[in-house]
N, C-alpha and C positions, 0 to 999 in steps of 0.2 A: 749609271745606273739607267739612264733613259735608252741608250744605246742597247743595254742588256734586259729591258723590262720583261722579254719573253722568258728568260732565267727564273724572274721572280715567281714564287707560289701565288697561286689564286687567295683572294682576302680570306674567304671562307673556309679553305683547307688551312690556312696558315693558323686563323684562328682556333678551329677544332683540333688540330695537331698539337697547337703549344698550349692548349687549355690546361695541362697538370703543371706548367711553369707559372702560367698566369694565376691559376688558383693557389699555387704555393707561395707566390709572391703576395697576394691577398692575406691567405690564412694559412698556416703550416697545414692543419687538418682538413681543409677545405677539398683537397684532391680526392681522400679515400671515401668521401659523402656527398659530391656533388659532380655528376658529369654533364659535359657539354652534347647536346644532343644533335643541334642543327643551327645554321647560321644561314640567315635570309641577306646576299649582298644588296637586292634592292632596297629592301627597306632597313639595311642595318641591324636586325633583331638577331640577338643569341640567345637559344633556348637551352636553360640548364635544369636538370632534372635532379633534385634532392633526393636521398632517401631515407628523410623521416621530415615529421612538421615541424620538427625542430630548426633544422637545418634551412627548411623553405623561408620560415619566419627571418632568419639570419640574412638570406641572400635579396630579400626585400629589402633591408635596411641598410645594405652597402651595394646596391646596385650601382649607384656612382662611383665607387672605388674599383668596382669589377669593370666599368667600362672605360676607366682610366687607366687601369693596369692592363688590359687587355690592347689598347690601342698602343700604349707604349711598348710592349712586348713584341706587338707586330711588326709595329712601325708605320702604321697607317690609322686613319680616324674611321676606318670601316665599320666599327662596333659603335652604335649610337644608342641602343635601347637592350634590356634583360627583359626576358620573359620567365619567370618560374613556372616550369610544369608541375602537375601533381605529384606529389613523392610516391617514388616507387623502384623499381628495379630498372637501370638505363641499359638501352641497348648501346651496342657497339656504336663508337663515334664514326660518322659518315663524312665526307666531304659534301661540299656544296651542291655539285654537281649529282653525286647518289641521294642526296637528301631529300625526299618529297616534302611539298609545303606542310606546314604543321598544321595538324586540324584537331581540334580537341577531342579527345578519347573519352567518352564517359565510363567505359568499363575498367579504365586504369584510375580513374578519379577515387580517392581516398573515401572510405566511410566515415562519415562526421559522426564523433560521439562526444558525449558530454564533456569528458576530460580534455576534449580539443576546444573548447570554447573558449574565448576572451576572458579577461579577468571582469571585465564588466557584466558579461553575462554570469558568470558565479556569482557575484555581488547580488545581481537582481534575482538569481535562482535562492540565493540564501535569504535574499528578505522576502520572497513570497512562502517561503517553506516557514519562515518564523511566524507568520501571520495566521491567527487561530480565525477558522471562518466563524461569522457571527450565526447565534445558535435562530434558528427559522421557525422555532416553536412559540406561539402567542402565548403570553402569562395567563392571559384570563381563560384561554381555551383549556389550559392545565390544569388550572383551580377549578374550573366547571367540572372536567374529568375526574378530578379527585373528590369532589362533592358528591358526585353520582354515585361513585364507587363506594363512597361512606353510607350514602342512605340505602344503596343496594344489599349492603352489610348489615344494615340495622332491621331491613325487611327481612332478611333471611333467618336473623336472631329470634326475632318474634316469631315467624312461620314454623320453625322449628327449633325450639327450645330445647337446649341442652341440659340434662339433669345435673344438678348442684355434685358436686365432689365430696364425698366425705371426709372429714377431717377427724383427726385422732381416734379413726375405729369405728365413730359415731355413723349409726344407719341415715342413709339419705331420706329425703320425706316420701320418695315413691316405695321404698323399703319398708318405712313407717306405714305406710297404708295399708300395703301389703300384708303386713304383719296382724295390724288391727282386724281387717276381714278374715283372716285366718281365726283369730281369737274369737270373732264373734260367731262364726261358723262352727267351731268347736263348742261353744257355750249353748248353742241353741241345739245342736247334737245332744248332748248331755242333756238338756231339759226335756228334750222331746222322748228320751229314754225312760228317764225317771217318770214322765205321764203314763207311759206305756206300762212300765211294772205295776204304776199304783191302780191302773185300770183292770189289770189282771187279776192283783190282788183284791180288788173291791168286788169282782165277778165270783171270785172263787168261794168269798165269803157270806155271798149272798145280800151284802149290804149297799146301801148305796152312799156309802163314805164319801165325802166329799173328795174329790181329786183335785189335788193343788195344781194351780193354773201357773202357769210359767210365766218367767219374769219378763215383761216386755223390754226388749233390747232397744236400745235408741239406735237412730240412723246416722250413718256416716255420710259428711259431704260427698 
C-alpha cells in the first residue's frame, strides 16, 4: 500500500464519495435525509446538511458515531469533527479540491418559529401565558370614582325631578293640579256670567236690587 499510495483516493473525496455507505451504516434512513456537503482535510471537519430540523437534532446526537463509522469505512482517521449545517436542500457533493471553504450562509438559515423551540422554551411560554397580570387599578381610586358618580346622579335627580308615575290609572300630582286649576277657572267664569245677567236684569227693572256677590274661591298652592 505504501508503494502504491498514489492510487489511493484523497481522504476528502473518499469521505464524500462514500457518504451514502457511511450514512447507511449509521442509520438506514440517514442517506435519504442528510447529504455530505464538504470535507476539510486540514481540520478533519465533515460538513453535513440535513433536510429538516428533526434530522439536524439527530445528527448532533450521533456525531461521535458518524466520525467512527466514516473513519472505519474509509480506512483512515481523517474525520475528526462533524459540523451540522442549517437544514435545507443540499447541493451535489463535491470533492475536497472542488469544495470551497465553508462559510456561514445567512440566506439559507432556517426561519426559527415557536414550534421549533426546545421543551424548556415551551414550558416557560406556558407558564408565562398562565400567569394573570395583576390589576393596576387602585381600589381607593375606584371607590372614590363610584362615590362621585353616585353624588352626581343624586344632584341630577334633585335638579330635574321626574314626574311620579301613575299607578292603577290614578292621575299624577301634576295632572291633579291642572284639573283643579281648570275647575276653578270654570267656576269663576260661571259666577261672572251669573253676575252679569243679574246686573242686566236689575237695570231693566229699574231697581237697585242687590246683586249677588260671587263666592270667593280659595287659592291653590
